[in-house]
Steps between C-alpha positions, in 0.01 A plus 500: 500500500692650791421856596751768404594549865593131538709506181685808628571335837633184332718706266646696791559175688678343201711812442601510866597132488707555185673797657590298809636218283710747301639656817580148630682412176700822511589437865612147423712617206666786686856388585628521854782732601741208526407379153539854360843531661607163355378601154693828523816321612465259208461791257804675649703181464411452132549871427842487668598199286387693193712801604806280555462351152452843339869566448574154360292195416745277686497582872851359548640736235330792676665402828841466331461847347426644846807323645720628217377857556585476870844355426569780251412758767729333753789470252463863386506638855784268602705621203416864571598476868821317407600766245437799727655321798196534726491143626666602825222749569243222545418345835695208642385175344456333163521776238283317243238431766508873578430576133227238472323630811442829318441370148244235600287749690533764228385256230217366716372853567534616139348185348199516733438865411529428127277191518220684682510794258479264201216291645160489331304818570122558524477582127686188392313249279583234760260671740211387277537150645250487785690388813811702417565838662791733561565362850575161347722635220699726735547220754604258227754742353655572840511133605652385169770766535578390857507133398757561226722716722494259797580208270784698341636596842500138620668370183773768493581463870507119468739515203725748681496287814583177314743625233693783669481522877254406777285796600389579853196721563469624856117520507340331194142572609571869546677516164210333314264731686680799349469341155125473553485857629685622191246315287210645699630857467538449123142371491376806692673751271379302198142522630531879520622525141248242373210712629629795295596298192159507319491879536861568391672183374801674343564701816481187719746308284739798508477527880553124534812513282645800685431341839662170400810676362526727804490196728827382349656757735221604739445144623840503669601160366842631391613626841466436872235722656690533829786673317266760347559857627209665681484771234427240227258285700184700403566418133457128573289438811173594323533180298346184656743286299795678664373386840428140398844452339683644800295293745551189288878544528456521874327161495748344255828611664585440866725808536267757342241690702287753303471845658358712218200286408199325655253224424194698611539779242462285183211311662306818580574662164404184308171458689410867445586487129311177440188637669514818290567289191200275572271800540633651178461171315141467624417850376672435167320167455164672537579778253735344245388466140637270231490791252772688692774302331335492156727771357821373661 
């Protein structure tokens, strides 16, 4: 028989070998950063498709509903401006294009905010599925909202261009940049409210509703910002959407040059809000409990 000391040395040697093999297996199985990024992008894609199909099983019907909603907005504002005789107060150019430049950005901003607020939170049953996290669900909700709005914008403008009259956009890249900035500002405000939602869901939904209704006027889509008196400007220039709509009209129309708005302001405000929202969401994710909504 081997002495006890020899048995102990062999056992330690075998244990050390097993530990090294286990570390090697774990190292081999650990995905690279590129692979992790690809997996996350794939999850965001499938989550976005799921969000798009939430409203209706048929994606085409969902797109048609979004187009109809946009057309109803345009028709309602066109009728209102025609009745009150305010069409002459708009800037020089296509009046319907003037209306659409405000309505498209308003809907893009509002839909992004609503989609982020309604995304799956840290206490959602969906979070029990291992790779899923709130970053993926928030990104998917925001991207699906942007996809629907961009597709709606392209379809409506194409139909207007083909059926009624050819449209001319002075700077298409600048105009689409303002659409994206409107979406990004809606995402940032939605992130702020989403971080508070698990703590006070009723309050968040009330604030979201009030903000969306107030933007019907505060966004400035119903008037030209350059014609706004200096005494009324403080009631509107706090709103990032007011700036993006006014700047978008500067890119769309050749004869309009915005003086009461800027591109930098909504960018800085959106970045600040999204950073605060991400910190709040991180804190909420670490402290949230599924039992909070048990009595609701």
